[in-house]
C-alpha atoms as a printed R data frame, in Angstrom:
   type eleno elety resid chain resno      x      y       z
1  ATOM     1    CA   MET     A     1 45.790 27.697  -2.591
2  ATOM     2    CA   HIS     A     2 44.495 27.866  -6.166
3  ATOM     3    CA   PRO     A     3 43.830 24.383  -7.666
4  ATOM     4    CA   ALA     A     4 45.949 25.097 -10.768
5  ATOM     5    CA   TYR     A     5 48.878 26.107  -8.579
6  ATOM     6    CA   ALA     A     6 48.474 22.976  -6.465
7  ATOM     7    CA   LEU     A     7 48.458 20.804  -9.609
8  ATOM     8    CA   TYR     A     8 51.567 22.515 -10.939
9  ATOM     9    CA   ARG     A     9 53.412 22.097  -7.638
10 ATOM    10    CA   GLY     A    10 52.341 18.465  -7.402
11 ATOM    11    CA   GLY     A    11 53.460 17.793 -10.978
12 ATOM    12    CA   SER     A    12 56.734 19.541 -10.325
13 ATOM    13    CA   THR     A    13 57.365 17.493  -7.186
14 ATOM    14    CA   LEU     A    14 56.510 14.240  -8.940
15 ATOM    15    CA   PHE     A    15 58.514 14.863 -12.109
16 ATOM    16    CA   GLN     A    16 61.571 16.127 -10.241
17 ATOM    17    CA   SER     A    17 61.612 13.062  -8.008
18 ATOM    18    CA   VAL     A    18 61.981 10.518 -10.825
19 ATOM    19    CA   PRO     A    19 64.683 10.017 -13.473
20 ATOM    20    CA   ALA     A    20 64.244 11.960 -16.718
21 ATOM    21    CA   SER     A    21 63.400  8.806 -18.679
22 ATOM    22    CA   VAL     A    22 60.609  7.936 -16.250
23 ATOM    23    CA   ALA     A    23 59.308 11.514 -16.275
24 ATOM    24    CA   SER     A    24 59.251 11.469 -20.065
25 ATOM    25    CA   ALA     A    25 57.358  8.182 -20.160
26 ATOM    26    CA   LEU     A    26 54.847  9.380 -17.550
27 ATOM    27    CA   GLY     A    27 54.269 12.633 -19.382
28 ATOM    28    CA   GLY     A    28 53.860 10.916 -22.734
29 ATOM    29    CA   THR     A    29 51.381  8.439 -21.309
30 ATOM    30    CA   ALA     A    30 49.383 11.171 -19.577
31 ATOM    31    CA   PHE     A    31 49.061 13.225 -22.740
32 ATOM    32    CA   GLU     A    32 48.266 10.153 -24.853
33 ATOM    33    CA   LEU     A    33 45.371  9.468 -22.490
34 ATOM    34    CA   ALA     A    34 44.352 13.124 -22.590
35 ATOM    35    CA   ALA     A    35 44.333 13.085 -26.390
36 ATOM    36    CA   ARG     A    36 41.996 10.102 -26.346
37 ATOM    37    CA   ALA     A    37 39.795 11.301 -23.497
38 ATOM    38    CA   SER     A    38 39.303 14.873 -24.671
39 ATOM    39    CA   ALA     A    39 37.639 14.754 -28.077
40 ATOM    40    CA   GLU     A    40 37.181 18.531 -27.927
41 ATOM    41    CA   ARG     A    41 40.905 19.162 -27.386
42 ATOM    42    CA   ARG     A    42 41.817 16.711 -30.155
43 ATOM    43    CA   LEU     A    43 39.431 18.439 -32.580
44 ATOM    44    CA   LEU     A    44 41.019 21.781 -31.738
45 ATOM    45    CA   VAL     A    45 44.493 20.401 -32.537
46 ATOM    46    CA   GLU     A    46 43.189 18.832 -35.746
47 ATOM    47    CA   ARG     A    47 41.588 22.100 -36.901
48 ATOM    48    CA   ASN     A    48 44.784 24.024 -36.237
49 ATOM    49    CA   LEU     A    49 46.931 21.463 -38.050
50 ATOM    50    CA   ARG     A    50 44.567 21.402 -41.047
51 ATOM    51    CA   ARG     A    51 45.486 25.042 -41.604
52 ATOM    52    CA   CYS     A    52 49.165 24.126 -41.844
53 ATOM    53    CA   VAL     A    53 49.310 20.938 -43.898
54 ATOM    54    CA   SER     A    54 48.406 19.948 -47.426
55 ATOM    55    CA   SER     A    55 44.803 18.890 -47.903
56 ATOM    56    CA   ASP     A    56 45.949 15.712 -49.653
57 ATOM    57    CA   ILE     A    57 47.795 14.318 -46.621
58 ATOM    58    CA   ALA     A    58 46.967 10.673 -45.953
59 ATOM    59    CA   PRO     A    59 44.661 10.129 -42.950
60 ATOM    60    CA   ALA     A    60 47.242  7.936 -41.201
61 ATOM    61    CA   ASP     A    61 49.914 10.608 -41.673
62 ATOM    62    CA   PHE     A    62 47.574 13.263 -40.324
63 ATOM    63    CA   ASP     A    63 46.752 11.132 -37.272
64 ATOM    64    CA   GLU     A    64 50.493 10.733 -36.668
65 ATOM    65    CA   LEU     A    65 50.900 14.515 -36.856
66 ATOM    66    CA   VAL     A    66 48.159 14.991 -34.265
67 ATOM    67    CA   ARG     A    67 49.768 12.375 -32.007
68 ATOM    68    CA   ARG     A    68 53.164 14.045 -32.338
69 ATOM    69    CA   SER     A    69 51.594 17.398 -31.434
70 ATOM    70    CA   PHE     A    70 50.339 15.944 -28.172
71 ATOM    71    CA   GLN     A    71 53.759 14.372 -27.568
72 ATOM    72    CA   SER     A    72 55.410 17.740 -28.086
73 ATOM    73    CA   TYR     A    73 53.069 19.384 -25.611
74 ATOM    74    CA   ALA     A    74 53.773 16.605 -23.106
75 ATOM    75    CA   ARG     A    75 57.517 17.168 -23.508
76 ATOM    76    CA   TYR     A    76 56.985 20.899 -22.868
77 ATOM    77    CA   TRP     A    77 55.178 20.194 -19.586
78 ATOM    78    CA   VAL     A    78 57.633 17.551 -18.429
79 ATOM    79    CA   GLU     A    79 60.533 19.919 -19.059
80 ATOM    80    CA   SER     A    80 58.674 22.725 -17.262
81 ATOM    81    CA   PHE     A    81 57.970 20.514 -14.263
82 ATOM    82    CA   ARG     A    82 61.611 19.459 -14.082
83 ATOM    83    CA   LEU     A    83 62.987 23.002 -13.967
84 ATOM    84    CA   PRO     A    84 64.912 23.833 -10.810
85 ATOM    85    CA   LYS     A    85 62.940 25.698  -8.187
């Protein structure tokens, strides 16, 4: 079994076995940790967002935008994992 497939199946099993609110919290926490742990991934998100927002955005507002991008991606994965088989 391919490792990516095994991770997807494991995530699907986990996130389908808990209430939606718990799944959402778990997913958000996991991606918050990923955003902090993966400087390379965070820089990629920052570079992409810089292309889309005004150059005079306040640093705190930009950081919030980056955080919300990771939250959105987490929500995508949680919803994917919770899809019926």
